[in-house]
N, C-alpha and C positions, 0 to 999 in steps of 0.2 A: 831374325827368323829362329824359331826353336829347332834344336837338334832333333832329327827324325825320331830316334828312340826316346828322347826326353819328352817330345810332344805326345807320343802315345802313352808313356808312363804317367805324365801329368794329367792327361785326360782320364785315364783309368783311375787314378787316385781320386779325382773329383767325383767320378761316378760311384766309386766305392763309398766315399764319404756320404753322398746323398742317399745311397741305399741303406746306410747305417741309421739314417734318420727317418726314412720312409721306405718300407720293405716292398710295397706293391710295385710291380714292373709297369711303367707307362707304355702304352701302345702308340700314343700319338703325342707329338710335340707341337706346341703353339707358340709362336714368337709375336709379341704384341708391339706394334709401332707407336710412334708419338701420339699421345692423346687417347690411346685405345686401352690403356692399362686397367681400366675399371672392369674389363671383361673377366679378370682373374677372380672377381667376386662370385662368378658363376660356378666355380669349382666347389664341389661338396666334399666333406670329410677332409678338408684341406690341411696340408702341412706346408707352411711358408718358410722358406730358407733365404736369408739375406745373401746376396752375392758375396759380401765380405766374409761370410762364414764358410764358403766353399773354396777349398784349396785351388789356387791357380785361376779362379774365375775373375775376369776383368770387371771393373766397377763402372757403372753408368755415371756419366757426369752431365747429361743433358736433361733439362726440364721435361717432364712427361715420361721419363723412364725410371720407374720407382726402384728397380734393382732388386727384385725378388724372384725366386723360382718357387712356383706354387704347384704342389703335387696333390692329386686327389682324383675325383671322378666327375665326369660330365655325362649325363645320360647313361650311367652304368659303365662307362669306359674309363679306364685308367689313363690319365693325362699328365703331362708336365708342361706347365704354362710359364713362359718367360715374360715377366712383367718389366719389359724394357730390354734394350740391347745396347751394345757399344758400336762405335763407328770408327773407321780409319782416321777421320778428320779430328777425332779426339786425341790422336797421337798413338793409337794402337796399331800394332802390326796386323797383317791379314790373318796370321796364325791366331792372334788373340781375338780378333773380331769373330772368327769362326770356331773358336774353342768351345763355346756353349753348344753349338750345333753338333760338334763331334761328341760332346758329353751326352746329349740327348740320344744319339745313336747307340752309344755304349750302354746307356741305361735300358735300352730295349725298344725304343720307338722305331717303327717301320714306316711311318708317314709323318709329314710335317705340314702344318698350316702356317705360312709366313705372311705377316701383314705389315703394312706401312702406311704412313701419311705421305701423299705424293702431290706434286704440282700437276695440274691438268694442262696438257698441250693440245689435245683434241678439243676443238671448240664446241663439240656437241655435249661435252661434260659440263656440269655446273658444280659449284662448291657444295660439298656434301655428297657427291656421287660415290657409290661403291662400284668398283671395277674389278673384274676377275682377270688376273694377269695371264695372258696367253703365251708370252715369250719375253725375253729381255735383251737389251743391248748394253754391253759392259764398256763404258768409257771412263772407268776409274783409273786406267793405266796399269792395272795389276790383275792377277788371277790367284785366288786363294789356294789353288792346287800346285803352285810353283814350289819346287823343292823335291827332295827324295820322296818317292812314292811309298806310302805305308798301307799295304793291303790289309793289315789287321783291323783297320777301321770299317771294313765291309760288314754290313749287317745281313747280306744275303749272297747267294751264289752268283758269280759273274760280276760282282761289284768290286770296288777297290782297285780298278785297273789303272795303269799309267795313263792311257788315252781312253777316255770314257765318253760315251755318247751324250750329247745335250739336245738332240733333235726334239725330244718331248720333255724338256726340263720341267715344264708345268703340265702335270698329268692330264691328258685329254679326257680321260674318263672321270676324273675328279672335277674337272671343269664342267662336265655335263651334269654331274650331281649338283654342283653349286647353282647352275643355271636353272635346273628343275626346282630346287628348293626355293630359290629366289622368286620364281614364278608363282609357286605355291603360296608364298607370303606376300605376293604383290609388291616385290622389291625389284626395282630396275637394276640389272647387273650386266652391263655391256662388258665385252672383252677388250683388252688393250695391251699394247707392248710397253713395257716399263724400261726406261733408260736410266742407268745409274751413272752419276758423276761422283767425284771425290768429296766436294764440299770443302769447308763449311759455308762459303758464300753461295747465295742463290745465283742462278744462272743469269746471263745477260739476255736481252731481247734478241740479239743476233744469234746467240747460241740456241735459243729456243726455236728460231726459224730454221736453223740448220738441223736440229733434232727432228723437227717435223718432217723435213725433207728425207731424213733417214728412215722414217716410218714409225717414230715414237709417238705414243699417245699420252704417256705419263713420264715424269722425271722425279728422281729422288736420290738419296745419298746412302742407301742401304740395300739389303735383300739379296742382290745378285751373288755375292760371295757365299752367303749362307746356303743359297740354292746350289751353287757349284759344288760345295762340300757335301751337301745332302745327297746330290746325285752321285758323287764319287762313292759314297757309302752304300748307295742303293735305296735310299729313302724315296718314297713317292711324295710329290710336292703339290700343294694347292696354294696359290698366291692370291691375296686380296689387297687392293689398294683403296684407301679412302682419300678422295680428292679434297684436300683441306684448303687449297688455294689454286687459282689459275696461275700458270707459269708466267714469267716475265714477258711483258708485251702483249699478252692476251687481253688483259684489262688495263685501263689507264689508272693504275694504283700501285703503291709499293707493297712488298711482301714482308710479313713479319711472323715470328714464331708464335706470338700470342694468338694470332688468327688460327694457326694450325691447331693449337690446343683447344680453342673455343669450338671449332668445327668438330673436332674429335669428340668433345664432350656432348655436343648437340646430337651427334649421330650414334652415340654409344648404344642406345637401346636397340636400334635397328640392326646395327652390327652384331650385337650380342645375340639377338634372336636368330639371325642367319647362321652364325658360327656354331651356336649351341645345337641347333638342329642338324648341322652338317657333321658334327663330331662322330656320332655312331655310324653314320653312313660312310664316312671316309674310312673308318677302321674296318667296317664290314667289307668294303670294296677291296681294301689292301689285303685282307685275309684270303680273298678269293684268287689272288694273283698266283 
């Protein structure tokens, strides 16, 4: 685990370096999950910075995570788009996994759209379904806020607390915006509970049956710690999952990462249309807070 002061100073150094390459202050951060990285092409007036060029930024090692931070505008809104993330199963600590989220906050983002590829537990979903995350269950065995509390990460008043509320981790009003926009575009967007495991192995059929009993609709290996850190800082969060495969035991077939990538590519246009339309709406709603 990073030393508390060192964690903040390293995060600030990364933010300062990014500002030296792109002066405009981003209002919204977007984290793109497996197979969804092509959305970064929607950014206009873009500055693309490789993760390896940002001090302290962990490097993606998984296929489908390009490893670039793309800054520019979408719909006239200044954004910072992460084209890929890192995961604890790659060998990274939770401080490293959430380092980019902390940087987004220090850069000026007040809201975050976090996306992922997920396994479908809810049998009403099909492969390729888009789901708005209503809540999450953390079964990774860790919490990214463990360690000394660093209140300097707060981006607004009453954030950065030692004990912070997660009742509305996924903003109800942003979920309403997403539902309305999806309806406008004739896109099905049910809500669901995302359960996170450590990975990297896919879950067993028995585990999926247990997760369903717990109330989970989706399962994956990311997202929850980014959301925990975002809420600690005071960022408002919208979460979107793309069901790239049905979870173990739901269908009589094996699960593989190539399928995840193929479904992500197939649904990229619909995903991009929804998120692109939501960007200015999310920022406008956050500004009214």
